[in-house]
N, CA, C and O atoms as a DFTB+ gen file, in Angstrom:
760 C
 N C O
     1  1      54.691     128.456     115.723
     2  2      53.796     128.356     116.668
     3  2      52.331     128.216     116.467
     4  3      51.443     127.645     117.101
     5  1      52.376     129.139     115.043
     6  2      50.912     129.310     114.347
     7  2      50.089     128.110     114.047
     8  3      48.900     127.848     114.223
     9  1      51.175     127.411     113.499
    10  2      50.817     125.887     113.799
    11  2      50.231     125.235     114.782
    12  3      49.259     124.494     114.634
    13  1      50.706     125.439     115.671
    14  2      50.385     124.986     117.568
    15  2      49.191     125.446     117.225
    16  3      48.353     124.558     117.382
    17  1      48.556     126.824     116.671
    18  2      47.169     126.979     117.442
    19  2      45.955     126.468     116.350
    20  3      44.733     126.392     116.474
    21  1      46.950     126.129     115.140
    22  2      45.508     125.198     114.461
    23  2      45.293     123.873     115.375
    24  3      44.281     124.574     115.344
    25  1      45.241     123.317     115.743
    26  2      44.890     122.063     115.993
    27  2      45.389     120.843     116.758
    28  3      46.340     120.137     116.421
    29  1      45.017     120.770     117.276
    30  2      45.441     119.373     118.251
    31  2      44.420     118.668     118.466
    32  3      43.356     119.156     118.848
    33  1      44.658     117.074     118.190
    34  2      43.378     116.513     118.299
    35  2      43.045     114.520     117.294
    36  3      43.362     114.132     116.170
    37  1      42.163     113.688     118.680
    38  2      42.016     112.335     118.047
    39  2      41.731     111.354     118.952
    40  3      42.272     111.413     120.056
    41  1      40.773     110.214     118.620
    42  2      40.899     108.878     119.584
    43  2      39.923     107.526     119.480
    44  3      39.943     107.243     118.282
    45  1      39.176     106.672     120.093
    46  2      38.801     105.457     120.310
    47  2      37.728     104.770     121.145
    48  3      37.098     105.399     121.996
    49  1      37.521     103.467     120.898
    50  2      36.376     102.866     121.406
    51  2      36.425     101.362     122.203
    52  3      37.168     101.241     123.177
    53  1      35.716     100.396     121.804
    54  2      35.536      99.031     122.666
    55  2      37.237      98.231     122.664
    56  3      38.240      98.604     122.056
    57  1      37.088      97.244     123.423
    58  2      38.019      96.588     124.012
    59  2      39.160      95.906     122.705
    60  3      40.305      96.317     122.517
    61  1      38.455      94.757     121.903
    62  2      39.180      94.643     120.681
    63  2      39.939      95.675     119.847
    64  3      41.122      95.578     119.522
    65  1      39.141      96.638     119.554
    66  2      39.365      97.916     118.630
    67  2      40.078      99.142     119.065
    68  3      40.543     100.051     118.378
    69  1      40.062      98.909     120.882
    70  2      40.312     100.449     121.468
    71  2      42.168     101.066     120.620
    72  3      42.537     102.208     120.347
    73  1      42.706     100.078     120.492
    74  2      44.400     100.397     120.706
    75  2      44.197     101.135     118.556
    76  3      44.607     102.177     118.045
    77  1      43.492     100.080     118.020
    78  2      43.304     100.732     116.405
    79  2      42.751     101.803     116.350
    80  3      43.236     102.631     115.579
    81  1      41.701     102.119     117.040
    82  2      40.929     103.493     117.212
    83  2      42.079     104.716     117.763
    84  3      42.401     105.751     117.180
    85  1      42.508     104.240     118.958
    86  2      43.317     105.161     119.544
    87  2      44.477     105.949     119.009
    88  3      44.798     107.126     119.168
    89  1      45.071     104.861     118.256
    90  2      45.993     105.038     117.163
    91  2      45.745     106.395     116.328
    92  3      46.353     107.436     116.080
    93  1      44.572     105.821     116.051
    94  2      44.131     106.611     114.437
    95  2      43.800     108.357     115.375
    96  3      44.014     109.478     114.914
    97  1      43.273     108.019     116.667
    98  2      43.211     109.134     117.287
    99  2      44.126     110.344     117.542
   100  3      43.886     111.541     117.386
   101  1      45.378     109.642     118.029
   102  2      46.555     110.273     118.257
   103  2      47.098     110.811     116.596
   104  3      47.481     111.972     116.448
   105  1      47.082     110.256     115.931
   106  2      47.473     110.471     114.497
   107  2      46.978     111.478     113.734
   108  3      47.628     112.210     112.988
   109  1      45.820     111.497     113.937
   110  2      44.893     112.473     113.968
   111  2      44.862     113.929     114.442
   112  3      44.557     114.942     113.811
   113  1      45.274     113.770     115.771
   114  2      45.693     115.310     116.389
   115  2      47.308     115.384     116.530
   116  3      47.835     116.198     117.288
   117  1      47.896     114.658     115.905
   118  2      49.212     115.059     115.294
   119  2      48.940     116.211     114.135
   120  3      49.159     117.414     114.281
   121  1      48.497     115.671     113.139
   122  2      48.011     116.025     111.949
   123  2      47.267     117.659     111.936
   124  3      47.258     118.622     111.168
   125  1      46.751     117.348     113.104
   126  2      45.644     118.777     113.163
   127  2      46.407     119.926     113.865
   128  3      46.072     121.081     113.600
   129  1      47.546     119.659     114.863
   130  2      48.220     120.331     115.417
   131  2      49.170     120.937     114.823
   132  3      49.526     122.083     115.096
   133  1      49.676     120.201     113.938
   134  2      50.869     120.782     112.797
   135  2      50.145     122.138     112.213
   136  3      50.524     123.284     112.454
   137  1      49.339     121.873     111.625
   138  2      49.268     123.654     111.042
   139  2      49.190     124.647     112.013
   140  3      49.203     125.815     111.627
   141  1      49.123     124.443     113.002
   142  2      49.368     125.750     114.436
   143  2      50.440     125.874     114.244
   144  3      50.751     126.859     113.574
   145  1      51.435     125.042     114.681
   146  2      53.053     125.222     114.440
   147  2      53.317     125.681     113.129
   148  3      54.363     126.326     113.067
   149  1      52.586     125.534     111.849
   150  2      53.078     126.132     110.728
   151  2      54.272     125.475     110.075
   152  3      55.166     126.024     109.431
   153  1      54.080     123.879     110.432
   154  2      55.246     122.961     109.999
   155  2      54.362     122.109     109.261
   156  3      53.150     122.137     109.476
   157  1      54.917     121.296     108.341
   158  2      54.273     120.252     107.706
   159  2      54.959     118.663     108.670
   160  3      56.051     118.488     109.210
   161  1      53.875     117.846     108.554
   162  2      54.196     116.769     109.286
   163  2      55.203     116.250     108.112
   164  3      54.979     116.429     106.915
   165  1      56.296     115.610     108.613
   166  2      57.364     115.141     108.112
   167  2      56.667     114.247     106.918
   168  3      56.629     114.663     105.760
   169  1      56.239     113.255     107.228
   170  2      55.569     112.348     105.988
   171  2      53.733     112.372     105.996
   172  3      53.139     111.327     106.263
   173  1      53.166     113.313     105.764
   174  2      51.549     113.311     106.185
   175  2      50.842     112.041     106.054
   176  3      49.930     111.626     106.770
   177  1      51.447     111.412     104.924
   178  2      50.706     110.374     104.113
   179  2      51.220     109.101     105.270
   180  3      50.591     108.043     105.307
   181  1      51.838     109.228     105.741
   182  2      52.332     108.158     106.811
   183  2      51.539     108.268     108.132
   184  3      51.152     107.350     108.855
   185  1      51.402     109.476     108.267
   186  2      50.215     109.829     109.296
   187  2      48.705     109.168     109.248
   188  3      48.093     108.413     110.003
   189  1      48.508     109.584     108.441
   190  2      46.843     109.096     107.898
   191  2      47.112     109.122     106.188
   192  3      48.025     109.704     105.603
   193  1      46.018     108.304     105.600
   194  2      46.159     107.846     104.351
   195  2      45.444     109.026     103.700
   196  3      46.133     109.525     102.810
   197  1      44.298     109.600     103.879
   198  2      44.386     110.645     102.999
   199  2      43.991     112.098     103.633
   200  3      43.503     112.970     102.914
   201  1      44.200     112.275     104.829
   202  2      43.981     113.470     105.689
   203  2      45.711     114.044     105.634
   204  3      46.799     113.503     105.834
   205  1      45.292     115.305     105.284
   206  2      46.667     116.468     104.904
   207  2      46.550     117.949     105.500
   208  3      45.533     118.639     105.576
   209  1      47.466     118.168     105.783
   210  2      47.300     120.072     106.426
   211  2      48.348     120.474     105.378
   212  3      48.411     121.704     105.365
   213  1      49.159     119.948     104.533
   214  2      50.463     120.206     104.004
   215  2      50.607     121.473     103.277
   216  3      51.590     122.200     103.143
   217  1      49.183     121.592     102.758
   218  2      49.104     122.385     101.554
   219  2      48.517     123.602     102.430
   220  3      48.803     124.649     101.849
   221  1      47.838     123.835     103.553
   222  2      46.990     124.905     103.966
   223  2      47.785     125.788     104.039
   224  3      48.994     125.595     104.167
   225  1      47.099     127.197     103.952
   226  2      47.737     128.349     103.795
   227  2      48.549     128.656     105.469
   228  3      48.176     128.423     106.619
   229  1      50.082     129.422     104.752
   230  2      50.944     129.580     106.087
   231  2      50.500     130.819     106.174
   232  3      50.473     131.550     105.184
   233  1      50.045     131.258     107.526
   234  2      49.800     132.880     107.701
   235  2      51.197     133.458     108.284
   236  3      51.859     133.019     109.223
   237  1      51.461     134.634     107.402
   238  2      52.434     135.583     108.320
   239  2      52.164     135.848     109.642
   240  3      51.120     136.496     109.719
   241  1      52.621     135.641     110.640
   242  2      52.625     135.786     111.970
   243  2      53.683     136.875     112.667
   244  3      54.718     136.330     113.051
   245  1      53.618     138.203     112.882
   246  2      54.783     138.974     113.333
   247  2      54.857     138.611     114.801
   248  3      54.183     139.361     115.507
   249  1      55.644     137.447     115.576
   250  2      55.535     136.775     116.996
   251  2      55.462     137.990     117.767
   252  3      54.494     138.320     118.451
   253  1      56.757     138.775     117.595
   254  2      57.155     140.071     118.677
   255  2      55.224     141.018     118.583
   256  3      55.046     141.568     119.670
   257  1      54.565     141.139     118.073
   258  2      53.574     141.931     118.280
   259  2      52.620     140.444     118.729
   260  3      51.510     140.717     119.187
   261  1      52.809     139.593     118.677
   262  2      51.759     138.829     119.138
   263  2      52.157     138.795     120.869
   264  3      51.418     139.144     121.789
   265  1      53.304     138.358     120.944
   266  2      53.754     138.229     122.244
   267  2      53.485     139.413     123.229
   268  3      53.167     139.157     124.391
   269  1      53.589     140.521     122.854
   270  2      53.704     142.043     123.269
   271  2      51.702     142.192     123.314
   272  3      51.146     143.135     123.876
   273  1      51.256     141.530     122.900
   274  2      49.709     141.527     122.830
   275  2      49.080     142.921     121.801
   276  3      47.982     143.439     122.006
   277  1      49.968     143.320     120.776
   278  2      49.499     143.989     120.041
   279  2      48.563     143.936     118.679
   280  3      47.898     144.860     118.209
   281  1      48.702     142.602     118.186
   282  2      47.889     142.397     117.462
   283  2      47.347     140.901     117.648
   284  3      47.765     140.223     118.587
   285  1      46.531     140.464     116.855
   286  2      45.758     138.853     116.565
   287  2      46.029     139.012     115.274
   288  3      46.534     139.950     114.656
   289  1      45.577     137.840     114.909
   290  2      45.521     137.408     113.753
   291  2      44.571     136.154     113.537
   292  3      44.444     135.104     114.166
   293  1      43.900     136.709     112.309
   294  2      42.833     135.597     111.659
   295  2      43.574     134.627     110.893
   296  3      44.371     134.904     109.997
   297  1      43.191     133.183     111.399
   298  2      44.082     132.288     110.363
   299  2      42.770     131.533     110.039
   300  3      42.092     130.776     110.733
   301  1      42.610     132.013     108.659
   302  2      41.876     131.590     107.718
   303  2      42.278     129.893     107.042
   304  3      43.457     129.666     106.773
   305  1      41.120     128.694     106.793
   306  2      41.655     127.634     106.573
   307  2      40.396     127.493     105.644
   308  3      39.282     127.901     105.971
   309  1      40.748     126.736     104.188
   310  2      39.726     126.412     103.440
   311  2      39.851     124.838     102.702
   312  3      40.996     124.416     102.537
   313  1      38.829     124.073     102.312
   314  2      38.954     122.644     101.995
   315  2      39.782     123.472     100.680
   316  3      39.438     124.579     100.267
   317  1      40.931     122.672     100.145
   318  2      41.295     122.656      98.869
   319  2      42.280     121.265      98.916
   320  3      42.645     120.795      99.994
   321  1      42.663     120.668      97.604
   322  2      43.635     119.908      97.674
   323  2      44.922     119.734      98.417
   324  3      45.933     120.049      97.788
   325  1      45.105     119.199      99.894
   326  2      45.981     119.277     100.331
   327  2      45.831     119.960     101.806
   328  3      46.672     120.059     102.699
   329  1      44.558     120.369     101.761
   330  2      44.161     121.466     103.122
   331  2      42.684     120.802     103.479
   332  3      41.655     121.266     102.987
   333  1      42.682     119.479     104.537
   334  2      41.390     119.182     104.651
   335  2      40.477     119.819     105.989
   336  3      39.505     119.280     106.518
   337  1      41.097     121.109     106.345
   338  2      40.422     121.699     107.000
   339  2      39.818     123.006     106.512
   340  3      40.295     123.595     105.542
   341  1      38.697     123.487     107.232
   342  2      37.686     124.286     107.298
   343  2      37.603     125.624     107.993
   344  3      36.426     125.483     108.322
   345  1      37.848     126.546     108.369
   346  2      37.347     127.337     109.258
   347  2      38.408     128.658     109.508
   348  3      39.308     128.858     108.693
   349  1      38.264     129.367     110.466
   350  2      38.737     130.457     110.853
   351  2      39.233     130.465     112.285
   352  3      38.298     130.385     113.081
   353  1      40.259     130.529     112.766
   354  2      40.813     130.721     114.333
   355  2      41.419     131.969     114.304
   356  3      42.172     132.447     113.457
   357  1      40.816     132.627     115.767
   358  2      41.772     134.035     116.128
   359  2      42.537     134.077     117.090
   360  3      42.290     134.904     117.968
   361  1      43.678     133.218     117.221
   362  2      44.571     133.237     117.918
   363  2      45.189     134.370     118.659
   364  3      45.811     135.237     118.045
   365  1      45.007     134.411     120.294
   366  2      45.440     136.122     121.123
   367  2      46.174     135.033     122.152
   368  3      45.979     133.834     122.348
   369  1      46.937     135.823     122.618
   370  2      47.937     135.434     123.663
   371  2      47.292     136.132     124.858
   372  3      47.026     137.330     124.956
   373  1      47.060     135.009     125.883
   374  2      47.004     135.430     127.611
   375  2      44.850     135.692     127.706
   376  3      44.013     135.975     128.563
   377  1      44.886     135.391     126.369
   378  2      43.169     135.458     126.305
   379  2      42.476     134.204     125.891
   380  3      43.263     133.545     125.211
   381  1      41.389     133.636     126.014
   382  2      41.092     132.029     125.708
   383  2      40.215     132.330     124.308
   384  3      39.453     133.267     124.070
   385  1      40.584     131.249     123.512
   386  2      39.779     131.611     121.906
   387  2      39.350     130.164     121.754
   388  3      39.759     129.253     122.473
   389  1      38.341     130.010     120.581
   390  2      37.878     129.111     120.585
   391  2      38.136     128.763     118.851
   392  3      38.070     129.591     117.942
   393  1      38.514     126.946     118.699
   394  2      38.871     126.940     117.255
   395  2      37.789     126.008     116.810
   396  3      37.727     124.888     117.318
   397  1      36.801     126.445     115.758
   398  2      35.680     125.165     115.417
   399  2      36.264     125.060     114.043
   400  3      36.657     126.075     113.466
   401  1      36.346     123.724     113.425
   402  2      36.725     123.379     112.356
   403  2      36.109     122.273     111.847
   404  3      35.812     121.267     112.492
   405  1      35.873     122.510     110.403
   406  2      35.514     121.138     109.988
   407  2      36.545     120.451     109.066
   408  3      37.339     120.991     108.295
   409  1      36.406     119.479     109.253
   410  2      37.304     118.291     108.748
   411  2      36.862     117.194     107.646
   412  3      35.806     116.568     107.727
   413  1      37.772     117.048     106.642
   414  2      37.500     116.065     105.931
   415  2      38.525     115.030     105.507
   416  3      39.679     115.423     105.679
   417  1      38.394     113.632     104.924
   418  2      39.513     112.628     104.777
   419  2      40.155     112.184     105.874
   420  3      41.246     111.617     105.809
   421  1      39.354     112.468     107.251
   422  2      39.239     111.686     108.321
   423  2      38.413     110.169     108.184
   424  3      37.218     110.267     107.902
   425  1      38.983     108.738     108.368
   426  2      37.912     108.380     108.434
   427  2      36.961     108.235     109.532
   428  3      35.896     107.695     109.236
   429  1      37.151     108.653     110.890
   430  2      36.065     108.547     111.832
   431  2      35.718     110.212     112.262
   432  3      34.766     110.339     113.033
   433  1      36.316     111.296     111.885
   434  2      35.900     112.394     112.159
   435  2      35.684     113.697     111.223
   436  3      36.441     113.921     110.279
   437  1      34.598     114.539     111.551
   438  2      34.635     115.556     110.622
   439  2      34.461     117.069     111.332
   440  3      34.122     118.029     110.639
   441  1      34.705     117.194     112.677
   442  2      34.503     118.084     113.171
   443  2      35.568     118.167     114.471
   444  3      36.095     117.195     115.013
   445  1      35.748     119.598     114.832
   446  2      36.833     119.653     116.063
   447  2      36.350     121.074     116.453
   448  3      36.389     122.060     115.717
   449  1      35.784     121.013     118.024
   450  2      36.119     122.174     118.671
   451  2      36.840     122.138     119.673
   452  3      36.856     120.946     119.980
   453  1      37.643     122.865     120.606
   454  2      38.054     123.197     121.682
   455  2      38.457     124.714     122.145
   456  3      38.484     125.545     121.237
   457  1      38.666     125.008     123.022
   458  2      38.973     126.018     123.947
   459  2      40.743     126.274     124.074
   460  3      41.450     125.372     124.521
   461  1      41.142     127.174     123.770
   462  2      42.229     127.371     123.545
   463  2      42.815     128.515     124.320
   464  3      42.093     129.510     124.375
   465  1      44.290     128.599     125.098
   466  2      44.520     129.615     125.746
   467  2      46.579     129.394     125.163
   468  3      47.380     128.459     125.161
   469  1      46.611     130.820     124.777
   470  2      48.528     130.963     124.392
   471  2      49.291     131.902     125.390
   472  3      49.106     133.119     125.420
   473  1      50.284     131.140     126.314
   474  2      50.801     131.755     126.926
   475  2      52.441     132.119     126.430
   476  3      52.921     131.497     125.483
   477  1      53.217     133.143     127.133
   478  2      54.273     133.442     126.534
   479  2      54.999     133.307     128.011
   480  3      54.517     133.846     129.007
   481  1      56.227     132.518     128.040
   482  2      57.430     132.881     129.128
   483  2      58.200     133.433     128.576
   484  3      58.814     132.869     127.670
   485  1      58.500     134.999     128.986
   486  2      59.610     135.512     128.822
   487  2      60.989     135.064     129.144
   488  3      61.324     134.799     130.298
   489  1      61.820     134.976     128.081
   490  2      62.976     134.419     128.459
   491  2      64.143     135.139     127.212
   492  3      63.900     136.038     126.407
   493  1      65.458     134.360     127.420
   494  2      66.361     135.614     126.287
   495  2      65.753     134.905     125.138
   496  3      65.888     135.535     124.090
   497  1      65.140     133.809     125.028
   498  2      64.058     133.660     123.442
   499  2      63.094     132.710     124.182
   500  3      63.198     131.684     124.854
   501  1      61.919     133.677     123.668
   502  2      60.329     133.169     124.756
   503  2      60.057     131.789     124.378
   504  3      60.750     131.142     123.593
   505  1      59.201     131.448     124.866
   506  2      58.689     130.254     125.061
   507  2      57.122     130.316     124.777
   508  3      56.490     130.693     125.764
   509  1      56.369     130.037     123.674
   510  2      55.122     129.967     123.980
   511  2      54.242     128.523     124.037
   512  3      54.600     127.494     123.464
   513  1      53.491     128.611     124.533
   514  2      52.801     127.624     125.301
   515  2      51.179     127.535     124.665
   516  3      50.518     128.540     124.405
   517  1      50.666     126.038     124.465
   518  2      49.635     126.182     123.789
   519  2      48.398     125.215     124.387
   520  3      48.264     124.044     124.033
   521  1      47.673     125.767     125.177
   522  2      46.741     124.808     125.814
   523  2      45.435     124.393     125.034
   524  3      44.795     125.319     124.536
   525  1      45.056     123.358     124.901
   526  2      43.965     122.908     124.744
   527  2      42.956     122.471     125.272
   528  3      43.280     121.377     125.735
   529  1      41.699     122.708     125.530
   530  2      40.830     121.836     127.009
   531  2      39.811     122.006     125.727
   532  3      39.747     122.670     124.692
   533  1      38.955     120.875     126.515
   534  2      37.528     120.685     126.265
   535  2      37.407     120.495     124.879
   536  3      36.431     120.846     124.216
   537  1      38.431     119.923     124.440
   538  2      38.615     119.636     123.007
   539  2      37.705     118.547     122.769
   540  3      37.496     117.659     123.596
   541  1      37.020     118.635     121.335
   542  2      35.755     117.545     121.155
   543  2      36.182     117.305     119.669
   544  3      36.182     118.233     118.860
   545  1      36.574     115.929     119.311
   546  2      36.436     115.661     117.877
   547  2      35.366     114.824     117.359
   548  3      35.225     113.764     117.969
   549  1      34.694     115.003     116.528
   550  2      33.207     114.346     116.361
   551  2      33.531     113.601     115.008
   552  3      34.515     113.629     114.269
   553  1      32.462     112.999     114.969
   554  2      32.092     112.030     113.624
   555  2      30.867     111.079     113.508
   556  3      29.964     111.295     114.317
   557  1      30.737     110.294     112.828
   558  2      29.564     109.602     112.712
   559  2      29.002     108.524     113.837
   560  3      27.904     108.080     114.174
   561  1      30.771     108.316     114.329
   562  2      30.704     106.902     115.468
   563  2      30.543     107.653     116.663
   564  3      29.838     107.095     117.504
   565  1      31.010     108.783     116.976
   566  2      30.461     109.605     118.130
   567  2      31.883     110.612     118.439
   568  3      32.847     110.804     117.697
   569  1      31.624     111.128     119.741
   570  2      32.987     112.082     119.960
   571  2      33.911     111.702     120.704
   572  3      33.556     111.259     121.797
   573  1      35.305     111.732     120.413
   574  2      36.082     111.781     121.583
   575  2      36.569     113.112     122.034
   576  3      36.734     113.969     121.166
   577  1      36.837     113.415     123.355
   578  2      37.568     114.442     124.123
   579  2      38.336     114.129     124.451
   580  3      38.581     112.929     124.572
   581  1      39.289     115.283     124.836
   582  2      40.823     115.239     124.963
   583  2      41.105     116.642     125.147
   584  3      40.394     117.578     124.784
   585  1      42.446     116.707     125.874
   586  2      43.126     118.256     125.930
   587  2      44.506     117.939     126.377
   588  3      44.954     117.142     127.201
   589  1      45.054     118.833     125.556
   590  2      46.850     118.615     124.887
   591  2      47.110     120.261     125.373
   592  3      46.352     121.223     125.494
   593  1      48.681     120.045     125.597
   594  2      49.653     120.901     125.996
   595  2      50.466     121.259     125.170
   596  3      51.198     120.272     125.242
   597  1      51.055     122.057     124.236
   598  2      52.719     122.127     123.696
   599  2      53.191     123.289     123.867
   600  3      52.575     124.280     124.260
   601  1      54.622     123.181     123.493
   602  2      55.352     124.191     124.044
   603  2      56.635     124.291     122.816
   604  3      57.322     123.390     122.335
   605  1      56.625     125.886     122.529
   606  2      57.920     125.784     121.565
   607  2      58.588     127.049     122.070
   608  3      57.978     127.811     122.820
   609  1      60.006     127.319     121.616
   610  2      60.986     128.563     121.860
   611  2      61.153     128.857     120.553
   612  3      61.391     128.105     119.608
   613  1      60.959     130.369     120.609
   614  2      61.022     130.729     119.472
   615  2      61.882     131.909     119.371
   616  3      62.283     132.464     120.395
   617  1      62.094     132.196     118.571
   618  2      62.989     133.644     117.794
   619  2      62.081     134.620     117.181
   620  3      61.821     134.431     115.992
   621  1      61.508     135.708     117.815
   622  2      60.418     136.800     117.318
   623  2      61.401     137.551     116.147
   624  3      60.862     138.087     115.179
   625  1      62.415     137.553     116.254
   626  2      63.344     138.264     114.862
   627  2      63.762     137.947     114.213
   628  3      64.286     138.702     113.394
   629  1      63.851     136.325     114.082
   630  2      64.342     135.600     113.272
   631  2      62.874     135.509     111.785
   632  3      61.655     135.522     111.956
   633  1      63.556     135.436     110.630
   634  2      62.963     135.523     109.700
   635  2      62.606     134.143     109.292
   636  3      63.372     133.255     109.666
   637  1      61.416     133.769     108.484
   638  2      60.949     132.479     107.973
   639  2      60.435     131.906     109.321
   640  3      59.615     132.469     110.046
   641  1      61.109     130.546     109.589
   642  2      60.743     129.788     110.604
   643  2      61.510     130.078     111.840
   644  3      62.662     129.781     112.158
   645  1      60.443     130.829     112.544
   646  2      60.778     131.684     114.261
   647  2      61.091     130.201     115.344
   648  3      61.576     130.223     116.475
   649  1      60.729     129.247     114.721
   650  2      60.759     127.925     116.123
   651  2      62.146     127.935     116.125
   652  3      62.700     127.975     115.026
   653  1      62.902     127.904     117.248
   654  2      64.393     127.998     117.265
   655  2      64.548     126.519     118.116
   656  3      65.551     125.819     117.980
   657  1      63.594     126.206     118.867
   658  2      63.424     124.849     119.661
   659  2      62.042     124.168     119.928
   660  3      61.364     124.648     120.837
   661  1      61.599     123.200     119.294
   662  2      60.303     122.454     119.315
   663  2      60.488     121.693     120.536
   664  3      61.272     120.744     120.529
   665  1      59.611     122.126     121.974
   666  2      59.858     121.604     123.242
   667  2      58.569     120.236     123.042
   668  3      58.674     119.522     124.040
   669  1      57.734     119.831     122.339
   670  2      56.499     119.271     122.282
   671  2      55.478     119.286     123.428
   672  3      55.242     120.401     123.894
   673  1      54.926     118.389     123.885
   674  2      53.956     118.307     124.237
   675  2      53.028     117.033     124.932
   676  3      53.544     115.923     124.810
   677  1      52.136     117.073     125.416
   678  2      51.374     116.093     125.648
   679  2      49.767     116.165     125.066
   680  3      49.247     117.262     124.860
   681  1      49.033     114.889     124.822
   682  2      47.735     114.757     124.367
   683  2      47.335     113.932     125.600
   684  3      48.168     113.209     126.146
   685  1      45.912     114.040     126.101
   686  2      45.565     113.379     127.039
   687  2      43.831     113.372     126.799
   688  3      43.008     114.277     126.941
   689  1      43.668     111.839     126.344
   690  2      42.268     111.624     125.666
   691  2      41.428     110.916     127.272
   692  3      41.862     110.154     128.135
   693  1      40.352     111.473     127.134
   694  2      39.424     111.468     128.420
   695  2      38.372     110.792     127.919
   696  3      37.657     110.339     128.813
   697  1      37.980     110.533     126.737
   698  2      36.690     109.916     126.974
   699  2      36.659     109.251     125.273
   700  3      37.256     109.954     124.458
   701  1      36.161     108.271     124.861
   702  2      36.023     107.783     123.014
   703  2      34.460     106.943     123.336
   704  3      34.080     106.061     124.107
   705  1      33.890     107.737     122.328
   706  2      32.492     107.034     122.203
   707  2      31.772     107.131     123.136
   708  3      30.854     106.327     122.975
   709  1      31.656     107.692     124.082
   710  2      30.978     107.711     125.530
   711  2      31.660     106.902     126.742
   712  3      31.066     106.627     127.784
   713  1      32.777     106.617     126.501
   714  2      33.231     105.647     127.172
   715  2      34.711     106.463     127.766
   716  3      35.608     106.953     127.080
   717  1      34.605     106.413     129.144
   718  2      35.898     107.095     129.975
   719  2      36.827     106.487     129.911
   720  3      36.822     105.296     130.220
   721  1      37.900     107.112     129.494
   722  2      39.577     106.563     129.259
   723  2      40.533     107.173     129.841
   724  3      40.210     108.340     130.061
   725  1      41.638     106.905     130.218
   726  2      42.808     107.609     130.476
   727  2      43.851     107.389     129.563
   728  3      44.614     106.518     129.981
   729  1      44.279     108.006     128.109
   730  2      45.104     107.834     127.594
   731  2      46.172     109.187     127.574
   732  3      45.606     110.246     127.302
   733  1      47.341     109.252     127.778
   734  2      48.282     110.142     127.821
   735  2      49.480     109.637     126.866
   736  3      50.028     108.539     126.765
   737  1      49.643     110.686     126.302
   738  2      50.729     110.512     125.326
   739  2      51.815     111.878     125.193
   740  3      51.438     113.036     125.377
   741  1      53.125     111.518     124.865
   742  2      53.983     112.691     124.655
   743  2      53.692     112.557     123.290
   744  3      53.463     111.493     122.714
   745  1      53.715     114.000     122.652
   746  2      53.900     114.186     121.283
   747  2      54.612     115.332     120.540
   748  3      54.425     116.471     120.966
   749  1      55.321     115.167     119.591
   750  2      56.420     116.449     119.215
   751  2      55.986     116.226     117.648
   752  3      55.949     115.222     116.937
   753  1      55.689     117.545     117.437
   754  2      55.677     117.838     115.413
   755  2      57.022     118.461     114.856
   756  3      57.596     119.511     115.143
   757  1      57.294     117.557     114.054
   758  2      58.294     117.798     113.331
   759  2      57.991     118.969     112.098
   760  3      58.889     119.294     111.322
C-alpha cells in the first residue's frame, strides 16, 4: 500500500503521435504508482526503457497504526541507481496530502505533483483506497493532467508484504500538453 502512496502518473499529444505518447504516459503512471504499493513492477525495463523504481527504499509501515490514525510515515526517496524519483511524501489516512517529486530517466517528464487522500474501508481484511487528484506530470513538452484511484485489501497483522488482494484501479487522463482529452484505463500493479 505504501507503494500506492508513492505516485501514480503519465500522458500525450497530437493526432498521429497521441497513441504513442498516451502509452508512455500510462506506463510512467504504472511505474510511479509501484513504489507506493511497495511492490516492484514485474519487469520495470518492459514498462520503460530507463526509468526505474525497483531499488527505491522500501519503508516499513505499521498498517494497523496507520489505519487507526496513530501514526504517519515520511517516505523519503533519493536519486540513486534503480531509484529515479526524489522527494518526501507524508501519507496520512483520511487527510489530504501532497506528493511533489522530481523524476529522471523518463523521456518526456521530470516532475510530478498531485493531491492524494487515503481512506480505509474496515472489513475483516481492510481495504485501503488511494485517490490521486489534480495530478500534473510535467516536462519539456508540457504538462499531462490526470486523476487516479487504486485499492488493495490488506492484512495489517501479516509480516512482510501485507497486501492480501490487489484490487487495482483506474487512471483518467484529462489533458495532454494543453489539449483536453478523455482517456480512461484500468490499471493493476503486480
